[in-house]
C-alpha positions, -999 to 999 in steps of 0.1 A, spaced: 22 -764 84 25 -744 52 43 -711 50 22 -682 62 16 -656 34 31 -622 39 9 -600 61 -5 -569 43 -11 -551 76 11 -550 107 6 -579 130 -10 -567 163 -15 -600 181 -39 -628 180 -75 -627 193 -77 -589 196 -76 -582 159 -103 -607 154 -124 -590 180 -120 -556 162 -131 -571 129 -161 -588 144 -173 -561 168 -157 -529 155 -148 -520 191 -138 -540 221 -139 -536 259 -105 -530 276 -97 -566 284 -70 -557 309 -93 -533 328 -119 -561 332 -91 -585 345 -79 -558 369 -114 -552 382 -119 -589 391 -84 -593 406 -89 -563 428 -122 -578 440 -107 -613 446 -73 -607 462 -85 -595 496 -50 -588 509 -35 -621 498 -5 -632 477 -10 -624 440 10 -642 412 10 -625 378 21 -650 352 28 -633 320 31 -599 337 45 -580 306 53 -545 319 32 -549 350 -1 -531 343 -21 -557 362 4 -561 390 6 -524 396 -32 -520 398 -36 -550 421 -7 -540 444 -27 -517 468 -52 -545 474 -26 -574 479 -4 -584 507 23 -593 482 27 -594 444 50 -617 424 52 -607 388 67 -633 364 78 -623 329 101 -644 306 114 -618 280 146 -601 292 138 -567 276 102 -566 289 114 -578 323 138 -549 324 109 -525 319 88 -543 344 115 -541 371 122 -504 364 85 -495 366 78 -515 398 110 -507 416 112 -526 449 74 -526 454 68 -561 441 89 -593 436 98 -595 399 109 -629 385 123 -635 350 111 -669 342 90 -689 316 65 -709 336 58 -745 326 68 -781 334 99 -779 355 131 -780 333 112 -785 301 127 -769 270 104 -743 254 108 -720 225 98 -685 236 82 -664 208 87 -627 215 63 -606 195 83 -575 184 52 -556 175 31 -563 206 51 -577 235 18 -587 253 12 -612 225 43 -631 231 40 -668 240 60 -701 241 57 -735 224 73 -769 225 103 -768 202 87 -792 177 57 -769 174 77 -738 165 55 -721 138 72 -712 105 70 -677 91 58 -649 114 88 -626 109 76 -605 138 84 -633 163 119 -635 178 127 -670 189 148 -681 219 152 -713 238 143 -713 275 140 -738 303 106 -737 321 102 -731 358 72 -748 374 45 -728 392 51 -752 421 88 -741 423 78 -705 422 54 -711 451 81 -728 471 104 -699 466 80 -670 469 51 -683 489 18 -700 481 -5 -677 460 -41 -669 469 -48 -655 434 -31 -663 401 -35 -644 369 -23 -664 338 -21 -646 304 4 -665 282 -13 -665 248 -23 -702 245 1 -718 270 -22 -714 300 -28 -752 303 9 -758 303 12 -734 332 -16 -752 351 1 -786 344 31 -774 364 10 -765 395 0 -797 412 9 -785 447 -3 -750 441 -37 -762 428 -40 -785 458 -41 -753 480 -71 -741 460 -61 -706 448 -84 -686 426 -72 -685 390 -79 -657 365 -69 -669 331 -72 -659 295 -90 -682 271 -78 -672 236 -93 -698 212 -69 -691 183 -38 -691 205 -48 -723 222 -52 -740 189 -22 -725 171 4 -723 199 -10 -745 227 -18 -772 201 -50 -781 219 -85 -783 206 -104 -754 223 -133 -778 231 -108 -800 249 -93 -770 266 -126 -757 281 -135 -793 292 -102 -797 310 -108 -764 328 -143 -774 338 -130 -807 351 -102 -790 370 -123 -763 388 -157 -767 404 -167 -732 394 -158 -714 361 -171 -680 352 -164 -657 322 -156 -621 329 -180 -596 312 -184 -559 313 -213 -563 336 -197 -589 360 -194 -626 354 -214 -654 338 -212 -691 348 -196 -714 323 -212 -749 324 -217 -759 288 -186 -762 265 -206 -757 233 -225 -727 245 -193 -711 259 -173 -716 226 -202 -704 205 -202 -671 225 -165 -670 226 -160 -673 188 -190 -656 174 -197 -628 199 -164 -623 218 -138 -624 190 -123 -657 203 -112 -640 235 -125 -644 270 -111 -642 305 -122 -668 331 -124 -668 369 -118 -704 381 -125 -711 417 -135 -738 442 -168 -729 457 
């Protein structure tokens, strides 16, 4: 990969900037995710993977029996723990295949745009990213330690499939998964063709829906979904993946 030219404007995160340019305005992505998580949790156990400072966890807490918020970055985790006090279980961990070495990329401008990559896929340039080596903890291990989740939110900027790959036992229990689908991050950091990514998700879950301002729309056709995702949604969608 060639050196990335110097950015003329401050880097604000992937996906969201594209949406601004294409649409001028954007819906509050987090509010839409909160709306669906509140509807879906029904008093169960909620895992927030990529919790950042805990906005989603805090909003879902009154509707959940228990919340487990997982955040890898030490500084962001400290803020999460301070905000949430003893109300939820906060875990500092990077989720992925158990014991795998990952390079965590902390976005110093927008912590919510932080992600992780395999060490050999560490992108050059991007001076706004602070790099650190971490060992991944599987979602299955977290479930063994903190209980099997009923609802999982995954927002890890392109590493979502890596998280799901660590959850064989968890997925066998058929939790609902709310996950971000950021086409640019999947391609750049996840190193996966977005067409392959949506096909993997459709093969994994019997029912996949995209969250919209009005509710949800069924995702059945990869081409149609990607066309809307890239051309109309600024390369950013959130999916509800379920089993019925």
